C-alpha positions as CSV (number, residue, x, y, z in Angstrom):
1,M,104.1,88.0,95.1
2,S,105.5,90.9,97.0
3,S,106.2,90.4,100.9
4,T,103.4,92.9,101.7
5,V,100.9,90.8,100.0
6,I,102.1,87.6,101.6
7,I,101.9,89.3,105.1
8,A,98.4,90.5,104.2
9,F,97.4,87.0,103.0
10,A,98.7,85.4,106.2
11,A,96.8,88.0,108.2
12,L,93.6,86.9,106.5
13,I,94.3,83.2,107.1
14,A,95.2,84.0,110.8
15,A,91.9,86.1,111.2
16,R,89.9,83.1,109.7
17,G,91.7,80.6,111.9
18,A,91.2,82.4,115.1
19,V,87.5,81.7,114.9
20,A,87.7,78.3,113.2
21,Q,86.8,75.7,115.7
22,P,86.1,71.8,115.2
23,L,82.5,71.3,114.1
24,R,80.0,68.6,114.9
25,C,77.3,68.2,112.3
26,T,74.2,66.2,112.1
27,A,71.8,65.6,109.2
28,I,68.3,67.3,109.4
29,R,65.5,64.8,109.3
30,P,62.4,65.0,107.3
31,G,59.9,67.1,109.2
32,D,62.6,68.8,111.3
33,T,62.5,72.6,111.9
34,A,65.5,74.6,112.7
35,T,64.5,75.0,116.4
36,Q,63.8,71.3,116.8
37,V,67.2,70.2,115.3
38,A,68.9,72.9,117.5
39,K,67.3,71.6,120.5
40,R,68.2,67.8,119.7
41,I,71.8,68.6,119.3
42,T,72.5,71.4,121.9
43,G,69.6,70.9,124.4
44,E,68.2,74.4,123.9
45,A,65.9,75.6,121.2
46,R,67.3,79.1,121.4
47,S,70.6,78.0,120.2
48,T,69.0,78.2,116.8
49,W,70.1,81.8,116.7
50,E,73.6,81.6,118.2
51,S,76.5,82.3,115.8
52,W,78.1,79.1,116.7
53,F,75.0,77.1,115.4
54,Q,74.7,77.1,111.6
55,I,72.8,75.1,109.0
56,V,74.8,74.2,105.8
57,D,73.7,72.9,102.4
58,P,76.3,70.1,101.9
59,A,75.6,69.9,98.1
60,T,77.0,73.5,97.6
61,S,78.7,74.0,100.9
62,R,76.6,77.1,101.4
63,V,75.8,78.5,104.9
64,V,72.0,79.0,105.0
65,P,71.2,82.5,106.3
66,K,69.4,82.5,109.6
67,A,66.7,84.6,108.1
68,S,65.8,81.5,106.0
69,Y,65.6,79.2,109.0
70,D,61.8,79.1,108.6
71,Y,62.2,76.5,105.9
72,V,65.0,73.8,106.1
73,R,65.4,70.7,104.1
74,A,65.9,67.2,105.1
75,G,69.5,66.2,104.3
76,W,70.9,69.7,105.2
77,N,73.5,69.6,108.0
78,A,73.0,71.4,111.3
79,C,76.5,72.2,112.7
80,V,77.8,73.5,116.1
81,V,81.3,74.3,117.4
82,T,82.2,71.4,119.6
83,D,83.5,73.6,122.4
84,S,80.6,76.0,122.1
85,R,80.0,76.7,125.8
86,T,83.4,78.4,126.0
87,V,83.6,79.9,122.5
88,A,80.0,81.3,122.0
89,P,80.2,84.2,124.6
90,S,83.4,85.5,123.1
91,V,82.6,85.4,119.4
92,N,80.5,88.0,117.6
93,S,79.7,86.9,114.1
94,T,79.4,90.5,112.9
95,Q,82.8,91.5,114.3
96,V,84.3,88.4,112.8
97,N,82.8,89.0,109.5
98,F,83.8,92.6,109.5
99,G,87.3,91.6,110.4
100,L,87.5,89.0,107.6
101,W,86.2,91.6,105.0
102,A,88.7,94.2,106.2
103,A,91.6,91.8,105.7
104,L,90.3,90.6,102.3
105,L,90.0,94.3,101.3
106,A,93.4,95.0,102.4
107,L,94.8,92.0,100.6
108,I,92.9,93.2,97.3
109,A,94.4,96.6,97.6
110,L,98.0,95.3,98.2
111,T,97.6,92.9,95.3
112,T,96.4,95.6,92.9
113,H,99.3,97.9,93.9
114,S,101.6,94.9,93.3
115,A,100.1,94.2,90.0
116,D,100.5,97.8,88.9
117,R,104.2,97.8,89.9
118,Y,104.7,94.4,88.1
119,F,103.2,95.7,84.8
120,S,105.1,98.9,85.2
121,D,108.4,97.1,85.7
122,R,107.5,94.7,82.9
123,A,107.0,97.6,80.5
124,K,110.4,99.1,81.4
125,V,112.1,95.8,80.9
126,L,110.3,95.4,77.3
127,S,111.3,98.9,76.4
128,A,115.0,98.3,77.4
129,M,114.9,95.0,75.4
130,R,113.3,96.5,72.3
131,Q,115.8,99.5,72.2
132,F,118.8,97.2,72.6
133,G,117.5,94.7,70.0
134,Q,116.8,97.4,67.4
135,R,120.3,99.0,68.0
136,F,122.0,95.6,67.9
137,V,120.4,94.8,64.4
138,Q,121.2,98.2,63.0
139,E,124.9,97.9,64.2
140,F,125.1,94.3,62.9
141,E,123.8,95.1,59.5
142,W,125.4,98.3,58.5
143,P,128.7,96.8,57.3
144,L,126.7,94.5,55.0
145,I,124.5,97.1,53.4
146,G,125.3,97.5,49.7
147,P,124.6,100.3,47.2
148,D,121.0,99.2,46.8
149,I,119.5,100.0,50.2
150,S,116.3,98.2,49.3
151,D,118.2,95.0,49.3
152,R,118.2,93.9,52.8
153,S,121.2,91.7,53.7
154,I,119.7,90.3,56.7
155,Q,116.3,89.5,58.2
156,S,115.7,90.1,61.8
157,R,113.3,89.3,64.8
158,L,113.1,90.1,68.4
159,R,111.8,87.5,70.8
160,F,111.0,88.8,74.3
161,I,110.8,86.7,77.5
162,P,110.4,89.3,80.1
163,H,109.5,87.0,83.2
164,S,113.1,85.5,82.6
165,A,114.8,89.0,81.8
166,R,115.7,87.3,78.5
167,L,115.9,88.6,74.9
168,D,116.7,86.6,71.9
169,I,117.7,88.4,68.6
170,L,117.1,86.3,65.5
171,I,118.9,87.1,62.4
172,A,119.0,85.3,59.1
173,P,120.3,86.0,55.5
174,G,118.2,88.2,53.4
175,A,116.9,87.1,50.0
176,G,119.8,86.1,47.8
177,H,122.4,86.1,50.6
178,R,124.1,83.4,52.7
179,Y,125.4,85.4,55.7
180,P,124.7,85.0,58.5
181,N,124.7,81.4,59.4
182,L,126.8,79.3,61.8
183,T,127.5,76.4,59.4
184,D,129.8,78.4,57.0
185,H,130.5,81.6,58.9
186,R,130.6,80.9,62.6
187,N,133.9,82.9,63.1
188,N,132.4,85.9,61.1
189,V,129.2,85.8,63.2
190,E,131.2,85.6,66.5
191,Y,133.4,88.4,65.4
192,D,130.4,90.6,64.4
193,L,128.8,89.7,67.8
194,K,131.9,91.0,69.6
195,R,132.0,94.1,67.4
196,V,128.5,95.1,68.0
197,L,128.7,94.3,71.8
198,H,131.8,96.7,71.9
199,V,129.8,99.5,70.4
200,L,126.8,98.8,72.7
201,R,129.0,98.1,75.7
202,D,126.9,100.6,77.9
203,Q,123.8,98.3,77.6
204,P,123.0,96.1,80.7
205,F,122.8,92.8,78.8
206,I,125.0,89.7,78.9
207,S,125.3,87.5,75.8
208,G,125.0,83.8,75.6
209,P,126.4,81.4,72.9
210,P,124.7,81.7,69.5
211,Y,122.9,78.8,68.0
212,M,120.9,77.8,64.9
213,N,117.2,77.4,64.8
214,G,116.3,76.6,61.3
215,T,117.7,79.3,59.0
216,W,117.9,81.6,61.9
217,V,120.9,82.4,64.1
218,V,119.6,82.9,67.6
219,L,121.7,85.4,69.8
220,P,120.5,85.1,73.3
221,F,120.8,87.9,75.8
222,Q,120.2,88.1,79.6
223,L,119.6,91.3,81.6
224,K,122.3,91.7,84.1
225,P,121.0,90.6,87.7
226,G,119.2,93.4,89.5
227,I,118.4,95.4,86.3
228,T,114.8,96.4,85.8
229,Q,115.4,99.0,83.1
230,A,118.2,100.1,80.9
231,G,121.0,101.6,83.0
232,G,119.1,101.2,86.2
233,K,118.7,98.9,89.2
């Protein structure tokens, strides 16, 4: 998550917290009306329509709209801000809701922008990995190609792990061949790895130690720190 999104999210929390106050709730009794319960817990029936007096359905945590106060159910909760006398004059529910929605929309816009940038950067990283992987396999294989070009001397796969900036190049002997493997030909594999990396020395990848995974030789590579695309920072 980018710093701008974190800032916007913090602003949203702050805006919500600015109007959040300790609540005192009581259950609505059978036969109660909204005005009756408001008068019972606040002393005034007109408190029914104040922004700091709300009726909540505890089963769904849904705030009941004041337009629906003509019918309330027993078991619902009538809640008031405990310091309502000082808070009520300064809080306008419409202004509060507008501020919260504005902060939420800003957060959505920033998150969308960050997501677009993330996927754009991810596509660049994948493109750089794919190009490097294909060139590596070609350079590794060309000395092994025999007269019959249809007889592939090696098999290859590319494994992308873009969130870790990692690329695994997997190579294995082609049909009827034994090279490459690390059991009989470790020195040869390490030599060919150095040879190919010398040819591709302009690429922003760092190699790790090769290892076996079944019949595959796994050659792990890591993008250099700070690199998001081939040759760039």
